[in-house]
N, C-alpha and C positions, 0 to 999 in steps of 0.2 A: 230547734237548731238544725241546720242542714247537715246531713251526714257527709263526711269526707270520703272521697272515692279514691282508692289506690288500685292501679291497674298495671303495675310495673311488669310482672312476668308475661302478661298477655301482650303488652305493647312490644316488648323485646322479641317475643316469638313471632309476632306479625312482621316486625321490621326485618328480622333475620331471614324469615321465609321468603321475603321479596329481594333479599340481597342488598338492602340499603344500608349505607353507613350512617352513623349518627348525624353527621353534618347534613347529608342529603335529606334525611328524614325530618330533621328539625326545620329545614328550609321549607319543605312541603307543608309542614304543620304551622309554620309562621311563629315559631318559638325559638328560644336560644338553645344552643347545644347543651349548656349546663343544666337548663330546666328539663330537657328531655332525658338527660342522663340521670337526674335525680328522680324523675318519674319512674324510669325503668328500675331504679334501685329501691323503689317504694319509700323514698325519703320525703316526697311531697305528693299531696293529692292533686288530682286534675280538676280544673275549673269546668263549668258547664261549656264555656267556649272551646276549651281544648278537647273536651270529650266529643263535642260535635265534629271538630276538625279530625279527630282520630277515626270516627265512624266514616266520614266522607273520604279521607285520604286512603284508608285501608279498604274501603268499600265493603264493610262488614256490618252486620246487625249490631245494635247496641248490646245485645245479650252476649256477644262474643267478647266483650270487654269487662264482663263481671269480674270483680276482684277475686283472687284466690284466697278465700276466707281462712283456710287452714294455714297457709303460709303467713298471712297477715297476723293471725292470732298467735302463731308461733313466734314471730318477730316481736310483737308487743309483750308476750309473756317472757321472752328472753331478756328484753330490756328492763322490764319491771323487776324480775328476779335479781338481775345484776345490780340494779340500783338499791334494792332492799337489803342485799347481802354483801355490801361493800366490805372488802377485807377478808371475807370468808371464801373457801374454795368454791369455784364455779360449779354449778350443776351441769352435768353433761347434756349436750344438745339432744342426744338420743332420748333422754328421760323427758325433757321438755316437749319434744315432738310427740312422745307417747301420751303425755297429758293432753296436749292440744287436740290430738286425733281421737283419743278414746274417752276423754272426760272434758269436752268443750264447755259444758255448763260450769264445772268447777273452775276452769281456766278463766272464763268470763267473770265469775264471781270474785276470783282473786284479783283480777285487773280492776274491778270496781272498787274493791277495798283499797288497793294500792293508790288509785286515783284520789279516793277520799282522803287517804293519809297525806298525799302530796298537797292537796288543797288545804288541809288543816295545818300542815307544816308551814306553808307559805303564809297563811293568815296569822299564824303565831309569830312568825318573824316580823311581819308588818306591824302587828300589834305591839311587839317589843320596841320597834323603832318609833312608834307613835306615843309611847308612854310619856316622853318628855315634852310632847306638844300640848297646847291648850285643847279644850274639849271640842271646839269648833273645827280645828285642823284634824284632830284625831278622828272625828266622825267621818271625815271625807278622805282619810289616808288611803283607803283601798281604791278610790275612784281613778287616780291616774294610771295605775297598773291595769285596771279593767278597761280603761279607754284605749290604751295601746294594744291590749290583747284583742279587743274588738276590731281595731283597725286592721291588724294582720289577718284576722278571721275573714273579714269582708273582702279583702283583696286576695283571698285564697292562698295566703302565704307566698305570694309571688309579686315582686316589684320589678316590672319589666325594665325600666330605665337603669336601675342599679344592676340588674342581672347582666344586661348587655354591656354596661360600662366595665363591670368587673371582668367579664369574659375578654373584652378588648385589652384590659390592663394586664391580664394574667401572663401572656407571652413575654412581656417586658420584665416581669418579676421572677418567673420560675427559673430562668437561667439556662445554661448550656447543658448538653448531654454529659452525664457523669457527675454533675454538680448536685450536692444534696439540697433538699428543699430549704433546710435551715440556713445553709450557707448562701443560697441564692437570695433569699429574703433579706438576710443581713447585708449582703453586698448592695442590693438595690437601695436599702435604707441609707447606707453610707454614701454611695456614689451618686444617687439621683436626688436624695432628699437631705443629705448632709446630717444624717442622724447616726450617731455611734451607738452600737449595742454593747451593753455591759451586763455580764451574768454574775450574780452572787447570791448566796443563800440569804433570804430576806423574809423568813417567817411565812405569813399569809399573803405577801405581796405577789401580784400577778404581773403588773406592768406599771412603770412610772416614767414619764418623760419630763426631764428638766428643760423648760423652754429656754432658759438662759444658755445652758451649755450644749443643748441638743443631744443629751445623752439619754438613751432609753435603757432603763434598768429592768432586767428580767430575773425571775427567781430561778436559780440554777437547780433548785430542788424539784421543780415542776418537770413533768415528762416532756420529751422533745415535741410531741404533738401540741401541747399547750403553749410552749414557747413559740412555735411556728404560727399558731393562731394569733398570739399577741402581737407578733411582728406584722402579720397580715392586717390586723386591726389598725395598727398605726399607719400602715401604707394607705389603706383606703380612707382613713380619716384625713390624711394629707392630700391625696390625689383625687378623691371622689367627694370631698367635702361639699362642694357646690351642689352636686347632684343630691346628696343626702339632705342638705338644707332645703332644696326645692321640693323634694318628696315630703319632707317634714311640714313645709308650709301647705302643701296640697292636702295633707292628711287632716288638717283642721283640728288638731288637738287643742283643747280649750285652756288647760292650765299650764303654767310654767313647769310644774312637776311632771305632767304627762309629756310635755315637749322634751324635757331632759331625758326621760326614760325612752321616749320614741327615738331620740337621736342615738342613744346607745344601742337600741335594738336594731335600727337601720344599719348602723356601722357594723354590728355583729353579723347581720344578714349579708352585707357586702363582703366582709372578710371570709365568710363561709362559702361565698360564690367565687372567690378569687381563684 
């Protein structure tokens, strides 16, 4: 499996040293502003094509773009510890940094165990869902998820058409200065898409759209970030649906189950890029 390359701090340093703004740098590299921003924040790896463009654009040797291993290890360790200790008091960043710098072998072993736990947990959940299926279906229950996972892996977790479309849609949704993100998204849903947002406590519910009344129900118990994401999801599902379907068709996912999972995943991707 090809190793993912994260070069965020180095790219930001090279860009700022040349006095380039994000927009100008993204144009030189031939990528979207949101993709460059996510690269610099180490939220996405760079593909081989983008890595070559970085070397040529900044006129540096490839070695100058080596990922900052300590920082990446610290970020992975912080994410894993937070996920594993949900509800418990957070471990101070200074302590995690000390582990990453002074005991990297221990940190890597912890991350391996955490990844193994996540894989086991995912498989357990899938197995529980497959119990009610017949043996033939149960035997292939994991395949649709793996098929969608491989699709995103081979496109380096970057879907250009969706990224560009979400970037173009964003200014119409985000709203005016001083307007909160939640209010801006709610106004766009109502004024542009005819969807009324209703908030109420609803157990485990995240989002439900009544197609007849065009009422989008959100769980008031969820944090504001989650509610904003659910509204962004509904916006891109409505406005970028044709592009999502085109990307889904091009992905060549074989089974109806994989296509359904792929549609949700692409919509989540577009909502995150909005």
